[in-house]
C-alpha positions in Angstrom: 58.5 255.7 290.1 55.7 253.2 290.8 54.5 250.8 288.1 50.9 249.7 288.7 50.2 246.0 288.3 46.7 246.4 286.8 44.8 248.4 284.2 42.2 250.8 285.7 38.5 249.9 285.3 35.3 251.5 286.4 34.9 249.5 289.6 38.6 249.6 290.3 39.9 253.0 289.2 43.5 254.2 289.5 44.7 257.3 291.3 46.7 259.8 289.3 47.9 263.3 289.9 44.6 265.0 289.1 42.2 262.3 290.5 40.9 258.9 289.6 41.3 257.3 286.1 38.1 255.5 285.3 38.1 253.2 282.3 35.0 252.3 280.3 35.0 249.1 278.2 32.2 249.5 275.6 30.8 246.2 274.2 32.0 245.7 270.6 34.0 248.8 271.1 30.9 250.8 270.3 28.7 253.5 271.9 25.4 254.7 270.7 25.1 258.4 270.2 23.2 258.9 273.5 25.9 257.0 275.3 28.6 259.2 273.8 26.7 262.4 274.9 26.2 260.9 278.4 29.8 259.9 278.8 30.9 263.4 277.7 28.6 265.0 280.2 30.1 262.8 283.0 33.7 263.8 281.9 32.7 267.5 282.1 30.8 267.3 285.4 33.0 264.9 287.4 36.4 264.7 285.5 38.7 267.1 283.8 36.7 267.3 280.6 39.0 264.9 278.7 38.3 261.4 277.5 41.3 259.2 276.5 41.4 256.6 273.8 43.4 253.6 275.1 45.7 251.2 273.2 43.0 248.5 273.7 40.2 250.5 272.2 38.7 251.5 275.6 37.8 255.0 276.9 38.8 256.5 280.1 38.0 259.6 282.1 40.6 261.4 284.2 40.4 263.7 287.2 37.4 262.2 289.0 37.5 262.8 292.7 37.1 259.9 295.0 33.9 261.1 296.6 32.3 261.2 293.2 33.2 257.6 292.2 29.9 256.1 293.2 27.9 258.8 291.3 29.9 258.0 288.2 29.3 254.3 288.6 25.6 254.9 288.9 25.6 257.1 285.8 27.6 254.5 283.8 25.1 251.8 284.8 22.2 253.9 283.6 24.0 254.5 280.3 24.5 250.7 279.8 28.3 251.2 280.0 29.0 249.2 283.2 29.3 245.4 283.8 27.1 244.0 286.5 30.0 243.0 288.7 33.7 243.9 289.1 34.6 240.3 288.3 32.8 240.4 284.9 34.4 243.8 284.1 37.9 242.5 284.8 37.4 239.4 282.7 35.9 241.2 279.7 39.2 242.4 278.4 38.4 242.2 274.7 39.5 244.2 271.7 37.6 243.8 268.5 38.4 245.0 265.0 36.6 248.2 264.2 35.7 246.8 260.8 33.2 244.3 262.3 29.8 244.3 260.7 26.4 243.4 262.3 26.0 239.6 262.2 29.5 238.8 261.0 31.9 236.3 262.6 33.6 239.0 264.7 30.3 239.9 266.4 29.5 236.2 266.8 32.8 235.5 268.5 32.4 238.6 270.7 28.9 237.7 271.8 29.7 234.1 272.4 32.7 235.0 274.5 30.7 237.5 276.6 28.1 234.8 277.2 30.8 232.4 278.5 33.2 234.8 280.1 32.5 233.5 283.6 33.9 230.1 282.4 37.3 231.7 281.8 39.8 231.0 284.6 41.2 233.8 286.6 44.1 235.3 284.6 46.7 238.1 285.2 44.9 241.5 285.1 46.5 242.7 281.9 45.8 239.7 279.8 43.2 240.1 277.0 41.7 238.7 273.8 41.8 240.2 270.3 38.9 239.4 268.0 40.4 240.1 264.5 38.7 237.7 262.1 38.3 240.0 259.1 39.9 239.1 255.8 43.1 240.9 256.9 44.0 241.1 260.6 44.6 244.6 261.8 45.2 244.2 265.5 48.5 242.4 265.4 50.3 245.2 267.1 47.6 245.8 269.7 48.2 244.3 273.1 46.5 240.9 273.5 47.4 237.4 274.6 44.8 235.3 272.7 44.1 236.2 269.1 41.2 235.1 266.8 42.3 235.7 263.2 41.7 234.6 259.7 44.1 231.8 258.9 46.0 230.5 255.9 44.4 227.1 254.9 41.5 227.6 257.3 38.9 230.2 257.9 39.6 230.9 261.5 42.5 230.3 264.0 43.2 230.9 267.6 46.8 232.1 268.0 48.7 232.6 271.2 50.6 235.8 271.3 54.3 235.4 270.8 53.7 232.5 268.3 53.6 232.8 264.5 51.2 229.8 264.1 47.8 229.0 265.6 45.1 226.4 266.0 42.2 226.0 263.5 38.8 226.6 265.2 35.3 227.1 264.0 32.8 229.8 265.1 31.2 227.2 267.3 34.4 225.8 268.9 36.3 229.0 269.2 35.4 230.0 272.7 35.8 226.5 274.1 39.3 226.5 272.5 40.0 229.8 274.1 39.0 228.6 277.6 41.2 225.5 277.1 44.1 227.7 276.2 43.5 229.9 279.2 43.4 226.8 281.4 46.7 225.6 279.9 48.3 228.9 280.7 47.2 228.7 284.3 48.1 225.1 284.8 51.6 225.5 283.2 52.5 228.3 285.7 51.7 231.2 283.4 51.1 233.5 286.3 54.9 233.6 286.8 55.3 235.1 283.3 52.2 237.2 283.5 51.8 237.6 279.7 51.4 234.9 277.0 54.2 236.1 274.8 56.7 235.7 277.7 55.2 232.4 278.7 55.5 230.6 275.4 59.2 231.4 275.2 60.0 228.8 277.8 56.8 226.7 277.8 55.7 225.7 274.3 52.0 224.8 273.9 50.8 221.5 272.4 52.0 221.1 268.8 48.5 220.8 267.4 47.9 224.4 268.5 50.7 225.7 266.2 49.7 224.7 262.6 48.2 227.5 260.7 49.6 231.0 259.9 47.6 234.2 260.1 46.3 235.8 256.9 48.4 238.7 255.6 47.9 241.8 257.9 45.9 244.8 256.9 46.5 248.5 257.8 45.5 250.4 260.9 42.6 252.7 260.4 43.3 256.3 259.4 41.1 259.4 259.4 38.7 259.7 256.5 35.6 258.1 255.0 35.1 254.3 255.5 32.3 251.8 255.1 30.7 252.5 258.5 31.0 256.3 258.4 33.8 258.8 259.0 37.0 258.2 261.0 38.6 261.0 262.9 42.0 261.2 264.6 42.7 262.5 268.1 46.1 264.0 269.0 47.7 261.7 271.7 44.4 259.8 271.9 42.9 262.7 273.9 39.2 263.6 273.2 37.9 267.0 274.5 34.4 265.9 275.8 32.6 269.0 274.7 34.1 268.9 271.2 33.3 265.3 270.8 29.7 265.8 271.9 29.3 268.7 269.4 30.9 266.6 266.6 28.5 263.7 267.2 25.5 266.1 267.2 26.6 268.1 264.2 27.5 265.1 262.1 24.2 263.3 263.0 26.2 260.2 263.8 24.2 257.3 265.2 27.1 255.6 267.0 30.8 255.8 267.7 33.4 253.0 267.4 36.7 253.1 269.3 40.0 251.9 267.9 43.4 251.2 269.4 45.1 253.8 267.1 43.9 257.1 268.5 41.2 257.1 265.8 37.4 256.9 266.3 34.7 256.2 263.8 31.3 258.0 263.7 28.8 255.7 262.2 26.5 257.1 259.5 28.1 260.5 260.0 27.5 263.4 257.6 30.4 265.8 256.8 30.7 268.4 259.6 33.2 270.8 261.1 35.9 268.7 262.8 35.9 270.6 266.1 39.7 270.2 266.4 39.9 266.5 265.6 42.3 265.2 262.9 40.9 264.7 259.4 44.1 264.1 257.4 45.7 260.6 257.5 49.2 262.1 257.2 48.9 264.7 260.0 52.2 264.3 261.9 50.5 264.6 265.2 49.1 261.1 264.8 52.6 259.6 264.8 53.8 261.5 267.9 53.4 260.0 271.4 53.0 261.9 274.6 51.4 260.9 278.0 49.3 263.5 279.9 52.4 264.6 281.8 52.4 267.0 284.8 50.4 268.0 286.6 47.8 265.3 285.5 50.1 262.4 286.4 51.8 262.3 289.7 54.8 260.5 288.3 55.6 263.3 285.8 57.6 266.4 286.4 57.3 268.0 282.9 54.7 269.3 280.5 54.8 266.7 277.7 52.1 267.5 275.1 52.9 271.2 274.5 56.4 270.1 273.5 55.2 267.1 271.5 52.8 269.3 269.5 55.7 271.7 268.6 58.1 268.9 267.7 55.8 266.5 265.8 56.2 268.0 262.3 60.0 267.9 262.6 60.2 264.2 263.7 58.6 262.1 260.9 60.5 259.0 261.9 59.0 258.9 265.4 58.7 261.1 268.5 57.9 260.1 272.1 57.7 262.7 274.9 57.3 260.8 278.1 56.6 262.3 281.5 58.8 259.7 283.2 60.8 256.5 282.4 57.7 254.2 282.5 56.8 255.3 279.0 53.0 254.6 279.4 52.1 256.3 276.2 54.5 254.3 274.1 56.3 251.5 275.9 58.3 250.7 272.7 61.5 251.8 271.0 61.2 255.2 269.1 63.6 257.2 266.9 63.6 260.2 269.3 62.4 259.9 272.9 62.4 262.7 275.5 62.0 261.5 279.1 61.0 263.8 281.9 63.4 263.8 284.9 63.3 266.3 287.7 61.7 269.0 285.6 64.0 268.6 282.6 64.3 266.1 279.7 66.7 263.2 279.0 67.2 262.3 275.3 67.1 258.7 274.2 68.0 257.9 270.5 66.5 254.8 268.9 65.4 253.4 272.3 62.9 253.0 275.0 62.1 255.6 277.7 64.0 253.5 280.3 67.1 253.1 278.2 70.4 254.9 278.8 70.0 258.5 277.5 72.4 260.2 275.1 71.8 263.6 276.7 70.6 264.6 280.1 69.0 267.6 281.7 67.7 269.4 278.6 65.2 272.2 279.2 62.1 272.6 277.0 63.5 276.0 275.9 66.8 274.4 274.8 64.9 271.7 272.9 62.7 274.1 271.0 65.8 276.1 270.0 67.2 273.0 268.4 64.1 271.0 267.5 65.2 268.6 264.7 66.7 265.2 265.4 70.2 266.2 264.2 70.1 269.4 266.3 69.0 267.6 269.4 71.9 265.2 269.1 74.3 268.2 269.3 72.9 269.7 272.5 75.4 269.4 275.3 77.5 267.1 273.2 
């Protein structure tokens, strides 16, 4: 099992079992309708026809062959979905609340940061920024190391991940404060820790950076109508490119917003046939986690998503079917976790994919014959 030390991008993709993974980071987490259609066409022509939603509100194509990489880059450039240089792409690791509105503080912070992104010091590849300055922060469980949020006693704070309190900033001083915090991370040997939450455990920042609490958190976005349009869910964050293109066309949507929750928003959309996407907030498939599995991922030895679809309605308290012990789809504790190992599954109860399993060597057939949590615990007991 090999754990990669970076997140794939467009310039620097990652090889998987079915080809390259090419990640696209749309500005403001938004693509215009023509960009959606263009990306869907690329996924069908050069990839496996699937576009994934990521936990940082990005999009990625899978199954791209190495000799087609430059063609994909050229097409992304023509669509306006590619940064000018690899360095700019790697630094622009930004997640923004999907509730942002044109001209609001979130867009202001995003645009100001993009304008000054070259002033940021070099940071570990997985570090990122969350822009979450709406009345109620919604990205607090989304991976990020620096967080702009509404504060208690002040309109805006910059909070370092891992801390409960942050530093008061203004829209005009926010980016300079972020750059200062990034420089502090580097100068205080943050590269050893790699992520901010780990670093602040043994290296506290200046006291004046830890004064204001965040505003009360809001809820993650669910499928259904919203101010900007209509939100749809995607099982396991997987978007069939043809179905997505058809939905955008049928709904007459003007743009698409990406979220970290396996939900996307079609702006100004009219009601239309859902083309297989999730329309009910309580659909159990949205609370089940499963990576692509075999053969798409070279680390996996099991088919994950067929099993997860069958089990999802029976595991309302949490289900994770992982192709291997890395747990890429959900690197957190879960009520029931099934981990692929040599073509079979190990069962972890209330734990992570890498934790000690309660049962080993379960076949998919055995699991489907005893699919509920209580029944699974009795297998091979």
